[in-house]
C-alpha positions in Angstrom: 0.0 0.0 0.0 1.1 3.6 -0.4 2.6 5.4 2.5 -0.4 6.5 4.7 1.0 9.6 6.3 3.3 12.5 5.8 6.8 12.6 7.3 8.5 15.1 9.5 11.3 17.3 8.2 10.6 19.7 5.4 13.3 18.3 3.1 12.3 14.8 3.8 8.6 15.6 3.3 9.3 17.1 -0.1 11.4 14.2 -1.3 8.9 11.6 0.1 5.9 13.4 -1.5 7.7 13.5 -4.9 8.7 9.9 -4.6 5.2 8.9 -3.6 3.7 10.8 -6.5 5.9 8.7 -8.8 4.9 5.4 -7.1 8.4 4.9 -5.6 7.4 4.4 -2.0 5.6 1.5 -0.4 4.7 0.9 3.2 4.5 -2.7 4.3 2.7 -3.7 7.5 5.0 -6.4 9.0 2.8 -7.0 12.0 2.7 -6.0 15.7 2.4 -2.3 14.6 5.7 -2.4 12.7 6.0 -1.1 9.2 8.7 -1.3 6.6 9.0 1.7 4.3 10.6 0.9 1.0 12.0 3.8 -1.1 13.0 3.4 -4.8 15.6 5.9 -5.9 17.5 6.4 -9.1 16.5 5.8 -12.8 17.8 3.7 -15.6 19.9 6.8 -16.7 21.1 7.6 -13.2 21.2 4.5 -11.0 21.8 4.9 -7.3 24.2 2.8 -5.3 22.0 0.2 -3.6 21.7 1.1 0.1 19.1 2.1 2.6 18.5 5.9 2.8 15.7 5.9 5.4 14.5 3.2 7.8 11.6 3.9 10.2 11.0 1.9 13.4 7.7 2.0 15.3 8.6 2.1 18.9 6.8 2.3 22.3 8.9 5.2 23.6 10.5 7.5 21.0 12.7 9.3 23.6 14.1 6.0 24.9 14.9 4.8 21.4 16.5 8.1 20.5 18.6 8.2 23.6 19.8 4.6 23.1 20.9 5.5 19.5 22.7 8.7 20.7 24.4 6.8 23.5 25.5 4.2 21.0 27.2 6.9 18.9 24.6 7.9 16.4 24.5 11.5 15.3 21.2 13.4 16.0 19.3 14.7 13.0 16.2 15.7 15.0 15.3 15.3 18.7 11.9 13.8 19.5 9.0 16.0 18.4 5.2 15.6 18.0 4.1 16.2 14.4 0.5 16.7 13.3 -0.2 14.7 10.1 -2.8 16.2 7.8 -2.9 13.5 5.1 -5.3 10.9 3.7 -6.4 8.3 4.4 -5.4 8.9 8.0 -5.1 12.1 10.0 -3.5 12.3 13.4 -0.1 12.8 15.0 3.2 11.0 15.6 6.0 11.5 18.0 9.2 11.0 16.0 13.0 11.5 16.1 15.8 11.0 13.6 19.4 10.0 13.8 22.1 9.2 11.3 22.9 5.5 11.0 26.4 4.0 10.5 26.3 4.4 6.7 24.7 7.8 6.7 21.2 6.5 6.3 18.4 8.2 8.2 16.9 6.2 11.1 13.5 7.3 12.3 11.8 6.3 15.5 8.1 7.0 15.7 5.0 6.3 17.7 1.5 7.0 16.4 -0.5 9.2 18.7 -4.3 8.8 18.5 
């Protein structure tokens, strides 16, 4: 299915919306409230090196996950923040935080707020 909600930082929102419009994002429900976001980058003319650029983890406590990542040496990209989502088919809010992973990929920790 298509990604059911917007994402948090302006730059990321813009790139995700553009990719979503092109059908290059899928959100897979892998059970227990966990989702796998799959992004497809590059074109036949400009292939990308295969790697993850963004991984989102549904967590029970965003602050705890963020702190654990920072304590393990991750670089903060955005401290936990509540973001209102005004998108279809679902509206609501998430608490989310971002850190840089070991290969520069963006790791997101989020919890849906109802």
